[in-house]
N, C-alpha and C positions, 0 to 999 in steps of 0.2 A: 823511513826515519833516519836521520843522519847519526854519525858516530857522536857528534857534539851534544845532539838532543838526548841520546841514550845515556851519556855520561852525566848529564845534569838531572835526569829523571830520577824522582825520589820514589822509592818503592814503599807500599804499605806494609804493616806488620801483620802477621798472624799472631794469635795468641802464644804460639810455640816459639816463633822467632823473637817476639818481644820478651818472653820469659827467659830464653837463652842470653839475650843481650843484658837482662837485669839480673841473671843468676838466681832465678826462682823457678818453681815448678809451674808448667803450663796451666794447671788447674787453678793456681792463684790467679792468673791473668783472666781466665775464663769466669772465674767467681766475680772478679771486679766488673766484667762486662754483664754478666747476668744481673748484678745488683745495681747496674746504672752508674757505678763509680768511675768507669772508663768509658768514653764515647766509642762504641763499637757497632759493628753490623754483622749479623749472622748470615752466612751463606752455606746452607746445607750444614755440615758438621763443623765448619770453620768459623771462628771469630776473626774478623778483619778490623784492624786499627789503622787509621790514616797515619802517614809518616809524621805529620805535625803533632797529632795527639800523642803518638808513642814516644816521639823524641822529647815532648814536653814532659811527659810523665816520667821518662827515665832521667831528665835533668832534675826535676823536683825530688825524685827518689835519691839521687846522688847528693843533692844539697842537704836533704834531710839527714843523711847518714854521716855527713861531715860535722865535726865538733864546732 
């Protein structure tokens, strides 16, 4: 894989990494995943959220918090 490809590759979020980006506890993200409110996949003990879904959720959360 070339350096250019690696630089443009988007990484998926874990519940923990998305929680850190949003400033919430990881259990909040895990609950959203369990309840089906966030499109996630469970792999072992980890919830994985696609980059697109996670970025959209973060943007919606940010827009919601602005007056």
